C-alpha positions as CSV (number, residue, x, y, z in Angstrom):
1,V,-36.1,-30.7,40.7
2,L,-38.7,-27.6,41.6
3,L,-38.1,-25.8,38.7
4,F,-40.0,-28.6,36.5
5,F,-41.9,-30.1,39.5
6,G,-45.7,-28.3,38.6
7,G,-48.2,-30.7,39.5
8,T,-51.2,-32.4,37.5
9,A,-52.4,-29.0,35.6
10,H,-54.9,-29.3,32.5
11,A,-53.7,-25.9,31.7
12,D,-50.5,-23.6,31.5
13,P,-50.5,-21.0,34.7
14,A,-51.7,-18.0,34.8
15,G,-48.8,-15.2,34.3
16,P,-48.6,-11.8,34.7
17,T,-50.7,-9.5,32.7
18,D,-51.6,-6.4,31.2
19,Y,-55.2,-6.7,30.6
20,Q,-58.2,-7.0,32.8
21,T,-61.1,-9.3,31.7
22,E,-64.6,-8.8,33.0
23,I,-67.8,-10.7,32.9
24,L,-70.1,-7.5,31.3
25,S,-73.4,-9.2,30.9
26,I,-75.2,-12.7,31.2
27,D,-78.2,-13.1,29.1
28,P,-80.5,-13.9,30.2
29,P,-79.8,-13.7,33.7
30,T,-79.4,-16.7,35.6
31,S,-79.0,-17.3,39.8
32,T,-77.9,-20.7,38.7
33,V,-74.1,-20.0,37.7
34,S,-71.5,-18.2,38.9
35,L,-68.3,-17.1,36.7
36,T,-64.9,-14.9,38.2
37,V,-62.6,-14.2,36.3
38,I,-59.1,-15.8,37.4
39,G,-55.4,-13.8,37.1
40,G,-56.9,-10.7,35.5
41,D,-57.5,-12.5,32.2
42,S,-56.1,-15.6,32.3
43,F,-59.1,-18.1,33.1
44,I,-62.4,-17.8,32.9
45,E,-64.0,-20.1,36.5
46,L,-67.6,-21.2,36.6
47,T,-69.5,-22.3,39.7
48,A,-73.1,-24.3,38.8
49,A,-75.5,-24.9,41.7
50,P,-76.1,-28.4,42.9
51,E,-79.3,-29.1,41.3
52,A,-78.3,-27.4,37.6
53,E,-77.0,-28.9,34.3
54,V,-74.5,-26.4,32.7
55,L,-73.0,-27.3,29.0
56,V,-70.0,-24.9,27.9
57,L,-69.7,-24.5,24.3
58,G,-66.4,-24.4,22.4
59,Y,-65.2,-22.6,20.0
60,F,-66.9,-24.7,17.0
61,A,-70.4,-24.7,18.9
62,E,-69.5,-28.4,19.7
63,P,-69.9,-29.6,23.8
64,Y,-66.7,-28.3,25.6
65,L,-67.4,-29.1,29.3
66,R,-70.2,-30.6,31.2
67,F,-71.6,-30.0,35.0
68,L,-73.5,-31.9,36.2
69,E,-76.2,-32.2,38.8
70,G,-74.3,-32.9,42.2
71,G,-71.0,-31.3,41.2
72,E,-69.6,-33.4,38.6
73,V,-67.7,-31.8,36.1
74,L,-66.7,-33.1,32.8
75,E,-64.2,-32.1,30.0
76,N,-64.8,-33.4,26.5
77,R,-61.6,-35.0,25.2
78,N,-62.9,-34.8,21.9
79,S,-63.2,-30.8,21.5
80,P,-60.5,-29.6,19.5
81,T,-61.4,-26.6,22.3
82,T,-59.5,-29.1,25.5
83,Y,-56.6,-29.1,23.3
84,Q,-56.4,-25.2,22.0
85,N,-57.0,-24.1,25.8
86,E,-54.2,-25.7,26.9
87,E,-52.1,-22.9,26.1
88,R,-53.1,-19.2,26.5
89,Y,-52.1,-18.0,22.8
90,G,-53.6,-21.8,21.5
91,S,-52.2,-24.7,20.3
92,D,-52.9,-27.5,17.9
93,A,-55.6,-29.9,18.5
94,P,-54.8,-33.8,17.8
95,D,-56.5,-35.3,14.3
96,F,-59.2,-36.8,16.3
97,A,-60.6,-33.8,18.1
98,T,-63.1,-32.5,15.9
99,P,-66.3,-30.5,16.6
100,D,-68.3,-33.4,15.1
101,A,-66.1,-36.3,17.1
102,E,-68.3,-38.4,19.8
103,P,-67.8,-37.1,22.9
104,D,-65.1,-38.9,25.2
105,W,-66.2,-37.3,28.6
106,V,-63.6,-37.6,31.3
107,T,-63.8,-36.3,34.9
108,V,-61.8,-32.9,35.5
109,A,-63.9,-31.7,39.2
110,N,-66.0,-32.7,41.4
111,D,-67.4,-29.4,43.3
112,G,-69.1,-28.0,40.7
113,T,-66.3,-25.4,40.3
114,Y,-64.1,-25.4,37.1
115,A,-61.6,-23.0,35.7
116,W,-60.3,-22.9,32.0
117,H,-58.5,-20.9,29.7
118,D,-61.3,-19.3,27.2
119,H,-59.7,-17.5,24.0
120,R,-62.7,-15.4,23.9
121,A,-62.0,-13.5,27.4
122,H,-58.6,-12.5,26.6
123,W,-56.0,-10.7,23.6
124,M,-54.7,-13.2,21.5
125,Q,-51.3,-12.1,20.8
126,P,-48.3,-11.0,22.9
127,I,-47.8,-7.8,21.1
128,R,-50.0,-5.0,21.7
129,P,-53.2,-4.6,20.2
130,A,-52.6,-2.3,17.2
131,G,-54.2,1.7,17.5
132,K,-55.2,1.5,21.0
133,E,-53.8,2.5,24.7
134,P,-54.5,1.4,27.9
135,G,-57.6,2.0,29.1
136,D,-58.9,0.9,25.4
137,R,-60.9,-2.3,25.1
138,S,-59.2,-5.2,24.1
139,V,-61.5,-7.5,23.2
140,E,-65.2,-7.9,23.8
141,Q,-66.7,-11.3,22.8
142,V,-69.5,-13.7,24.2
143,I,-68.9,-17.0,25.6
144,P,-72.1,-19.5,24.9
145,I,-73.5,-22.0,27.4
146,V,-76.3,-23.9,27.9
147,V,-78.4,-24.2,31.2
148,D,-80.6,-26.5,31.8
149,G,-81.6,-26.6,28.5
150,D,-82.1,-22.8,28.0
151,E,-79.0,-20.8,25.9
152,V,-77.1,-18.2,27.7
153,D,-75.0,-16.0,26.3
154,I,-71.8,-14.7,28.8
155,T,-70.1,-11.2,27.6
156,V,-67.2,-10.5,28.1
157,I,-64.6,-7.4,27.9
158,S,-61.1,-7.5,28.4
159,T,-59.4,-3.7,29.1
160,W,-56.0,-2.6,28.1
161,Q,-54.4,-1.6,31.8
162,P,-51.8,1.0,32.6
163,E,-48.1,0.5,33.6
164,P,-47.8,-0.3,37.3
165,S,-46.5,2.2,39.9
166,L,-42.6,1.8,40.6
167,M,-43.3,3.0,44.3
168,P,-42.9,-0.5,45.4
169,A,-40.3,-1.8,43.5
170,I,-38.3,1.2,44.9
171,A,-39.0,0.2,48.4
172,G,-38.3,-3.1,48.1
173,I,-35.2,-2.6,46.5
174,G,-34.4,-0.2,50.0
175,I,-35.4,-3.0,52.3
176,G,-33.4,-5.9,50.2
177,A,-30.3,-3.2,50.4
178,A,-30.9,-2.8,54.3
179,S,-30.9,-6.7,54.8
180,V,-27.4,-7.1,52.5
181,G,-25.8,-4.4,54.9
182,A,-26.7,-6.0,57.8
183,A,-25.7,-9.3,56.4
184,A,-22.6,-7.8,55.3
185,W,-21.9,-6.0,58.9
186,L,-22.4,-9.4,60.5
187,S,-20.0,-11.2,58.1
188,R,-17.4,-9.0,59.8
189,R,-18.0,-10.7,63.2
190,T,-19.7,-14.1,62.5
191,P,-19.9,-16.7,59.5
192,A,-23.9,-17.0,60.8
193,W,-24.9,-13.7,58.7
194,A,-27.5,-15.3,57.0
195,V,-29.9,-14.7,59.5
196,A,-30.0,-11.2,57.9
197,L,-31.8,-12.4,55.2
198,L,-35.0,-13.9,57.4
199,P,-36.8,-11.1,57.3
200,V,-36.9,-10.8,53.8
201,A,-37.4,-14.7,53.1
202,V,-40.4,-14.7,55.2
203,I,-41.6,-11.9,52.7
204,A,-41.2,-14.0,49.7
205,A,-42.2,-16.8,51.1
206,V,-46.1,-15.1,52.4
207,A,-46.0,-13.3,48.7
208,G,-45.3,-17.3,47.1
209,F,-47.5,-19.2,49.8
210,W,-49.9,-16.3,49.0
211,Q,-50.3,-16.2,45.1
212,Y,-50.3,-20.6,44.6
213,L,-53.2,-20.5,47.3
214,S,-54.9,-17.8,45.1
215,L,-55.2,-19.9,42.3
216,P,-57.4,-22.9,41.4
217,S,-55.4,-26.4,41.1
218,E,-56.6,-26.9,37.1
219,T,-54.6,-23.9,37.0
220,G,-51.7,-24.8,37.2
221,P,-50.0,-22.7,40.1
222,R,-46.4,-23.3,40.7
223,L,-44.9,-24.8,43.2
224,V,-41.8,-23.2,42.8
225,W,-43.5,-19.6,44.3
226,P,-44.0,-21.1,47.8
227,L,-41.3,-23.4,48.1
228,L,-38.1,-21.2,46.7
229,P,-38.4,-18.9,49.6
230,S,-39.0,-21.5,52.1
231,I,-35.7,-23.1,51.1
232,A,-34.4,-19.3,51.5
233,V,-36.2,-19.1,55.4
234,V,-34.8,-22.5,56.2
235,A,-31.5,-22.0,55.2
236,S,-31.7,-18.4,57.2
237,A,-32.7,-19.6,60.3
238,V,-30.1,-23.0,60.6
239,A,-27.5,-20.4,59.8
240,G,-26.9,-20.0,63.0
241,A,-26.6,-23.5,64.6
242,L,-24.4,-24.3,61.8
243,A,-21.4,-21.4,62.8
244,R,-20.8,-23.3,65.9
245,R,-20.1,-26.6,63.9
246,S,-18.6,-25.1,61.0
247,A,-18.1,-21.6,59.5
248,F,-18.2,-23.3,55.7
249,A,-21.8,-24.9,56.4
250,A,-23.0,-21.5,58.1
251,V,-21.6,-19.6,54.8
252,A,-23.2,-22.4,53.0
253,A,-26.3,-21.6,54.4
254,G,-26.0,-18.1,53.4
255,L,-25.2,-18.9,49.6
256,V,-28.3,-21.2,49.6
257,S,-30.6,-18.9,50.8
258,G,-29.8,-16.0,48.7
259,S,-29.6,-17.7,45.6
260,Q,-32.8,-19.1,46.2
261,L,-34.2,-15.3,46.8
262,A,-32.3,-14.5,43.5
263,I,-34.0,-17.6,41.4
264,W,-37.2,-17.5,42.4
265,A,-37.0,-13.4,41.8
266,F,-36.1,-14.2,38.4
267,V,-38.7,-16.9,37.8
268,K,-41.4,-14.3,39.1
269,R,-39.3,-11.3,37.0
270,D,-42.3,-10.6,34.3
271,G,-44.7,-9.3,37.4
272,L,-42.3,-6.5,38.0
273,T,-43.6,-4.6,34.6
274,A,-47.1,-6.3,34.3
275,A,-50.3,-4.1,35.4
276,I,-51.7,-7.3,36.5
277,V,-49.5,-10.6,38.7
278,P,-52.1,-13.5,39.4
279,T,-52.3,-13.5,43.2
280,D,-55.1,-12.1,45.6
281,A,-52.2,-10.1,47.7
282,P,-52.1,-6.8,47.4
283,Q,-50.5,-5.6,43.6
284,W,-48.0,-3.5,45.5
285,F,-47.1,-6.4,48.0
286,E,-45.8,-8.8,45.3
287,R,-43.4,-6.1,43.8
288,L,-42.2,-5.3,47.1
289,A,-41.1,-9.1,47.5
290,L,-39.7,-9.6,44.4
291,T,-37.6,-6.4,44.3
292,S,-36.4,-7.1,48.1
293,A,-35.7,-10.6,47.2
294,F,-33.5,-9.9,44.0
295,T,-32.0,-7.8,45.8
296,A,-30.9,-9.4,48.8
297,G,-30.5,-12.8,46.9
298,I,-27.7,-11.3,44.7
299,G,-25.5,-9.7,48.3
300,A,-25.9,-12.9,49.8
301,V,-24.5,-14.5,46.8
302,V,-21.7,-12.1,46.5
303,I,-20.9,-12.1,50.4
304,A,-21.3,-15.9,50.2
305,G,-18.9,-15.7,47.3
306,V,-16.1,-13.6,48.5
307,Q,-16.2,-15.8,52.0
308,L,-15.6,-19.2,50.5
309,F,-13.0,-17.8,48.5
310,S,-11.0,-15.9,50.7
311,G,-9.1,-18.6,53.1
312,N,-10.6,-17.2,56.7
313,L,-13.5,-19.5,57.3
314,G,-11.3,-21.2,59.5
315,T,-10.4,-18.3,61.6
316,K,-14.0,-17.7,61.8
317,S,-15.3,-21.1,62.7
318,V,-12.5,-20.8,65.7
319,A,-14.0,-17.8,66.8
320,A,-17.7,-19.1,66.4
321,T,-16.9,-21.5,68.6
322,T,-15.2,-19.6,71.1
């Protein structure tokens, strides 16, 4: 359920990327609007002053977004740009959405701020730019807007970033291995060995919540980011209490905790090698959390599997009760 439950979103979520987009210039300069790039190159976020009216033009110079006085933001559902922006690499627009169609405005925000995929602001192919290398520009384009009736050009550039350092990932593997080692040692003495996974589960939960809260709701942040490691935290924490009643339940808690950590890391695996992960957390912390969760999760699943099929849980339950 968690894997498919992502909440209401107007575009696919920001994912790990190897490109960093920046606002190069605003011509003519204006203090009425401010722009931010979210997720490296995934989304452009525009904030308009409460007294301003701003119109963002689509790929065919058609009205795409309207920022009204007071903060209401409208999206034109008859604009082809609306549908092309639903996916990072573009998607087909329905036949009724044409550049010259009468705008069909729908409210999408009320605080004067909105973020959207803009294909003028990122590299539009999953393959690398031909003839370029890290450090080179992959995109330089203009996003046209109209501010209180005046045309304003937003020039953006996107630069191919170098590969990230492996040190945080290696450190995470070490932390995960230490957690598994502690769990294996405890498993010889108590079925509540899952408590050894708690530090790693907490690290993963912090990383997940940090990423989820870093992104505006319209960019589609995924609930699996905070929820899967949160389940692991709860399962690890209650393992001790479960051991007093049932060794099987305590080991099952370890299996739940380990499997959630491993699944969480698998879902986020692209962030291990990408230059930029869409989060406000330090990039090193994100990669450390990912590898520590995967290492500890796989190890916990193995320990639980061995115990569940060993036939010794009844003895451990008696020992734990005593």
